[in-house]
C-alpha positions as CSV (number, residue, x, y, z in Angstrom):
1,X,0.0,0.0,0.0
2,X,1.4,3.4,-1.0
3,X,2.3,5.8,1.8
4,X,0.6,9.2,2.0
5,X,2.8,12.1,1.1
6,X,3.3,14.7,3.8
7,X,5.3,17.9,3.9
8,X,6.5,20.2,6.6
9,X,6.5,24.0,6.2
10,X,8.8,25.8,8.7
11,X,11.3,23.0,9.0
12,X,14.1,24.8,10.7
13,X,12.3,25.7,14.0
14,X,11.9,23.5,17.0
15,X,8.3,22.3,16.2
16,X,9.1,21.7,12.5
17,X,12.2,19.8,13.5
18,X,10.3,17.7,15.9
19,X,7.7,16.9,13.3
20,X,10.5,15.8,10.9
21,X,12.0,13.6,13.7
22,X,8.7,11.9,14.3
23,X,7.8,11.5,10.6
24,X,11.1,10.0,9.8
25,X,9.9,6.7,11.2
26,X,6.2,6.9,10.4
27,X,4.9,3.7,9.0
28,X,2.2,5.2,6.7
29,X,3.2,8.8,5.9
30,X,6.3,9.6,3.8
31,X,8.0,12.9,4.4
32,X,8.6,14.0,0.8
33,X,9.1,17.7,1.1
34,X,10.3,20.2,3.7
35,X,10.1,24.0,3.3
36,X,12.6,26.3,5.0
37,X,13.5,29.7,3.7
38,X,16.6,29.9,5.9
39,X,17.9,26.5,4.7
40,X,16.5,26.2,1.2
41,X,18.8,24.2,-1.1
42,X,20.4,22.3,1.7
43,X,19.8,18.7,2.4
44,X,17.7,17.5,5.3
45,X,20.6,15.6,6.7
46,X,22.9,18.6,6.8
47,X,20.3,20.7,8.7
48,X,19.2,17.8,11.0
49,X,22.2,15.5,11.2
50,X,20.5,13.4,13.9
51,X,17.7,12.4,11.5
52,X,18.5,8.9,10.1
53,X,16.0,9.0,7.2
54,X,15.8,11.5,4.4
55,X,19.4,12.7,4.4
56,X,19.3,13.4,0.6
57,X,16.0,15.4,0.7
58,X,16.6,18.9,-0.5
59,X,14.7,21.7,1.4
60,X,12.5,24.0,-0.7
61,X,12.2,27.7,-0.3
62,X,8.5,28.2,-0.6
63,X,5.2,26.4,0.1
64,X,4.2,26.9,-3.5
65,X,6.5,24.0,-4.3
66,X,4.5,21.5,-2.2
67,X,3.1,18.5,-4.0
68,X,1.8,16.4,-1.1
69,X,-1.5,15.0,0.3
70,X,-1.2,16.9,3.7
71,X,1.1,19.6,5.1
72,X,2.1,20.5,8.6
73,X,2.7,24.2,9.1
74,X,5.1,25.2,11.9
75,X,5.2,29.0,11.3
76,X,5.1,32.2,13.4
77,X,1.8,34.0,14.0
78,X,0.6,35.6,10.8
79,X,2.7,33.5,8.4
80,X,0.2,30.6,7.9
81,X,-2.4,33.2,6.7
82,X,-0.3,33.7,3.6
83,X,0.1,30.0,2.9
84,X,-3.1,28.2,3.9
85,X,-5.5,29.5,1.2
86,X,-3.2,28.5,-1.6
87,X,-2.7,25.0,-0.2
88,X,-6.4,24.4,0.3
89,X,-7.1,25.6,-3.3
90,X,-4.7,22.9,-4.5
91,X,-6.4,20.2,-2.5
92,X,-3.7,19.9,0.1
93,X,-5.0,19.2,3.6
94,X,-3.4,21.3,6.4
95,X,-2.6,21.0,10.1
96,X,-1.5,24.4,11.3
97,X,0.7,24.2,14.4
98,X,0.7,28.0,14.8
99,X,-2.0,30.2,16.3
100,X,-3.6,31.7,13.1
101,X,-6.7,29.5,13.1
102,X,-7.2,28.7,16.8
103,X,-9.3,31.7,17.8
104,X,-12.7,31.8,16.0
105,X,-13.1,35.6,16.4
106,X,-11.1,37.7,14.0
107,X,-11.3,40.6,16.4
108,X,-10.0,38.5,19.3
109,X,-7.2,37.2,17.1
110,X,-6.2,40.8,16.2
111,X,-6.4,41.8,19.9
112,X,-4.3,38.8,20.9
113,X,-1.6,38.8,18.2
114,X,-1.6,42.5,17.1
115,X,-2.3,41.9,13.5
116,X,-5.5,41.6,11.4
117,X,-6.8,38.1,10.4
118,X,-6.8,38.0,6.6
119,X,-8.4,34.6,5.9
120,X,-12.0,34.6,7.2
121,X,-13.0,31.6,5.0
122,X,-10.2,29.5,6.5
123,X,-11.1,30.7,10.0
124,X,-14.7,29.6,9.4
125,X,-13.7,26.1,8.2
126,X,-10.9,25.3,10.6
127,X,-11.5,22.6,13.1
128,X,-9.9,22.9,16.6
129,X,-7.5,20.0,16.8
130,X,-7.8,18.8,20.4
131,X,-7.8,15.3,19.2
132,X,-9.5,13.4,22.1
133,X,-12.4,15.8,22.0
134,X,-12.9,16.4,18.3
135,X,-12.0,13.1,16.6
136,X,-14.9,13.0,14.1
137,X,-14.7,16.6,13.0
138,X,-10.9,16.3,12.6
139,X,-11.2,13.1,10.4
140,X,-13.3,15.0,7.8
141,X,-11.5,18.3,8.0
142,X,-9.3,19.9,5.4
143,X,-7.9,22.5,7.9
144,X,-7.1,21.7,11.5
145,X,-5.9,24.3,14.0
146,X,-3.5,22.4,16.3
147,X,-3.9,23.6,19.9
148,X,-1.1,25.3,21.9
149,X,0.8,23.3,24.4
150,X,-0.6,25.0,27.5
151,X,-4.2,24.7,26.3
152,X,-3.7,21.1,25.4
153,X,-2.5,20.2,29.0
154,X,-5.2,22.4,30.6
155,X,-8.2,21.3,28.5
156,X,-7.4,17.6,28.6
157,X,-7.6,17.9,32.4
158,X,-10.6,20.1,32.8
159,X,-13.1,19.3,30.0
160,X,-14.3,16.0,31.4
161,X,-14.8,17.5,34.8
162,X,-16.6,20.6,33.4
163,X,-18.9,18.5,31.3
164,X,-20.0,16.6,34.4
165,X,-20.5,19.8,36.5
166,X,-17.5,18.9,38.7
167,X,-15.7,22.2,38.7
168,X,-16.3,25.5,40.7
169,X,-16.9,28.9,39.1
170,X,-13.2,29.7,39.2
171,X,-10.0,27.6,38.5
172,X,-6.4,28.5,38.8
173,X,-3.9,27.1,36.3
174,X,-0.3,27.1,37.6
175,X,1.7,26.1,34.5
176,X,5.4,25.4,34.1
177,X,7.1,24.8,30.8
178,X,10.7,24.2,29.5
179,X,12.5,26.8,27.5
180,X,11.9,25.1,24.1
181,X,8.4,26.4,24.4
182,X,9.7,29.9,23.7
183,X,11.0,28.8,20.2
184,X,14.4,28.7,18.6
185,X,15.2,32.5,18.5
186,X,17.1,33.4,21.7
187,X,15.8,36.2,23.9
188,X,17.1,37.8,27.1
189,X,14.5,35.8,29.1
190,X,15.3,32.4,27.6
191,X,19.1,32.8,27.4
192,X,20.5,30.1,29.6
193,X,22.3,32.5,31.9
194,X,18.9,34.0,32.7
195,X,16.7,30.8,32.7
196,X,19.2,28.2,33.8
197,X,18.9,28.7,37.6
198,X,15.5,30.3,37.9
199,X,11.7,29.8,37.7
200,X,10.1,32.8,36.1
201,X,6.4,33.6,35.8
202,X,5.5,35.5,32.6
203,X,2.4,36.6,30.7
204,X,0.1,36.3,33.7
205,X,-3.3,37.7,32.8
206,X,-2.4,38.4,29.2
207,X,-0.6,35.3,27.9
208,X,-1.6,34.5,24.3
209,X,-2.9,31.0,25.2
210,X,-5.4,32.3,27.8
211,X,-8.1,33.3,25.2
212,X,-7.7,29.9,23.5
213,X,-8.3,28.1,26.8
214,X,-11.4,30.2,27.6
215,X,-12.8,29.8,24.1
216,X,-12.4,26.0,24.2
217,X,-14.0,25.7,27.6
218,X,-17.0,27.5,26.3
219,X,-17.2,25.6,22.9
220,X,-16.3,22.1,24.1
221,X,-18.5,22.0,27.1
222,X,-22.0,22.7,25.8
223,X,-24.6,23.3,28.4
224,X,-22.3,24.6,31.1
225,X,-23.2,27.9,32.7
226,X,-21.6,30.9,31.2
227,X,-19.2,28.7,29.1
228,X,-17.4,27.2,32.1
229,X,-15.4,28.5,34.9
230,X,-13.4,31.7,35.0
231,X,-9.7,30.9,34.6
232,X,-6.6,32.4,36.2
233,X,-3.7,31.2,34.1
234,X,-0.1,31.9,35.1
235,X,2.7,30.2,33.1
236,X,6.2,29.9,34.3
237,X,9.5,29.2,32.5
238,X,11.5,26.5,34.3
239,X,15.2,25.5,33.7
240,X,14.5,22.4,31.6
241,X,14.4,22.1,27.8
242,X,11.3,20.1,27.2
243,X,8.2,19.2,29.2
244,X,5.2,21.0,30.6
245,X,3.3,20.5,33.9
246,X,0.1,22.1,35.0
247,X,-1.1,22.1,38.6
248,X,-4.8,23.1,38.4
249,X,-6.6,24.2,41.5
250,X,-10.4,24.3,42.1
251,X,-11.0,26.7,45.0
252,X,-14.1,26.0,47.1
253,X,-14.7,22.4,46.0
254,X,-16.0,20.0,48.6
255,X,-13.7,17.1,49.2
256,X,-16.5,14.7,48.2
257,X,-16.7,16.3,44.8
258,X,-13.0,16.1,44.1
259,X,-13.0,12.4,45.1
260,X,-15.1,11.8,42.0
261,X,-12.5,13.3,39.6
262,X,-10.5,10.1,39.0
263,X,-13.5,8.1,37.8
264,X,-14.7,11.0,35.6
265,X,-11.3,11.3,34.0
266,X,-10.9,7.5,33.5
267,X,-14.3,7.2,31.9
268,X,-13.6,10.2,29.6
269,X,-10.3,8.7,28.3
270,X,-11.0,5.0,28.5
271,X,-10.7,4.7,24.7
272,X,-7.7,7.1,24.4
273,X,-4.3,5.8,23.7
274,X,-2.4,8.9,24.9
275,X,-4.2,10.2,27.9
276,X,-3.9,8.3,31.2
277,X,-4.6,8.8,34.8
278,X,-2.0,7.7,37.4
279,X,0.3,9.0,40.1
280,X,1.4,12.6,40.1
281,X,3.6,12.8,37.0
282,X,7.2,13.8,36.6
283,X,8.4,15.5,33.4
284,X,10.8,12.7,32.3
285,X,7.8,10.3,32.1
286,X,6.3,12.3,29.2
287,X,9.4,13.8,27.4
288,X,9.7,12.3,23.9
289,X,6.2,10.8,24.0
290,X,2.8,11.8,22.7
291,X,1.3,11.1,26.2
292,X,-0.6,13.4,28.5
293,X,-0.5,12.0,32.1
294,X,-3.1,13.2,34.5
295,X,-3.4,12.8,38.3
296,X,-5.7,14.2,41.0
297,X,-5.5,15.0,44.7
298,X,-8.7,15.3,46.6
299,X,-8.7,17.9,49.3
300,X,-10.7,20.8,50.7
301,X,-11.0,23.7,50.1
302,X,-9.2,23.1,46.8
303,X,-8.7,19.8,44.9
304,X,-5.8,19.6,42.4
305,X,-5.6,18.1,38.9
306,X,-2.1,17.6,37.5
307,X,-1.5,17.4,33.8
308,X,1.9,16.7,32.2
309,X,3.1,16.4,28.6
310,X,6.0,17.1,26.3
311,X,5.3,20.6,24.9
312,X,7.1,19.6,21.6
313,X,5.2,16.4,21.1
314,X,1.7,16.1,22.6
315,X,1.7,19.9,23.0
316,X,2.9,20.4,19.4
317,X,4.2,18.1,16.6
318,X,3.0,14.8,18.0
319,X,-0.6,16.0,18.3
320,X,-0.3,17.5,14.8
321,X,0.7,14.1,13.4
322,X,-2.1,12.5,15.5
323,X,-4.5,14.8,13.7
324,X,-2.9,14.2,10.3
325,X,-3.4,10.4,10.9
326,X,-7.1,10.9,11.4
327,X,-7.4,13.2,8.4
328,X,-5.6,10.6,6.2
329,X,-7.8,7.7,7.5
330,X,-4.9,6.1,9.4
331,X,-4.8,4.7,12.9
332,X,-4.6,7.6,15.4
333,X,-1.5,6.1,17.0
334,X,0.6,5.6,13.8
335,X,4.1,6.7,14.3
336,X,3.5,7.9,17.9
337,X,3.8,4.8,20.1
338,X,7.1,5.6,21.8
339,X,6.9,6.1,25.6
340,X,8.5,8.7,27.7
341,X,12.2,8.7,28.6
342,X,11.7,8.2,32.4
343,X,12.5,7.6,35.2
């Protein structure tokens, strides 16, 4: 059986590179093209010497050269808007790893990212790619907006509880991510001398992922009062490269209510290969894998839900491939079965 052809646009960044790594051993999708303006004309093996497969593949300069069945876009905010319409016109399905199609309101997108949204048609047709909660819609989609890493970890923990009325009116998300989440361009805040021996809160109250979390709570939990709880979201940069851990607090919950959380989460993800409930997770358990590990602690006056994943895999390129698998009619787990590094 012939493999599906897949391309990566934005191949020189962290997420694009991670997509290439995962696709290099995919059993049913063949990476046939990579687009990178900064490395056009070079071979994949010279740019990514640790990739065993595809060393002779020459990188293209523009997405207009793509001749594939499906493309993964790993581009900065605003860049996918220039690329997606042309790909869709040519019948190429798209998973966008960037933020350009996540927020359904063009006004909210402009307020969040400081630029106008120029593709209203694409915005209307895009499916939000939180795989475990949108499988059927993703399978028939031509454009999928891959969620951000923080929203993925937060929503996988909260949505089953919200749908069962097992959350209070306000939750607090204390989130910590490795420095790879800031992208490949060094900044003063992510420079190792600044980040290597520190834990730094940033973007509290106005982080770009906060509107995405609030939108998804409202859209994916039909029937909940006022679209779900108010969310206080505070991310932190921690001195590791990969991995993301959310500690989510539910102030005012009775202990009896929080004791129901494990059964609600197990029921919600009983058929999911990548989301599991267990002991309080450690980052090495998820690094390198497409898993999201959940845990709960029942207490009063605030129960806690923990959610851990690799921001580059389940929070990025891995979830994108999971979505691409569904769009191509493949097993959801294809190419994504590796476990975490541990211990």
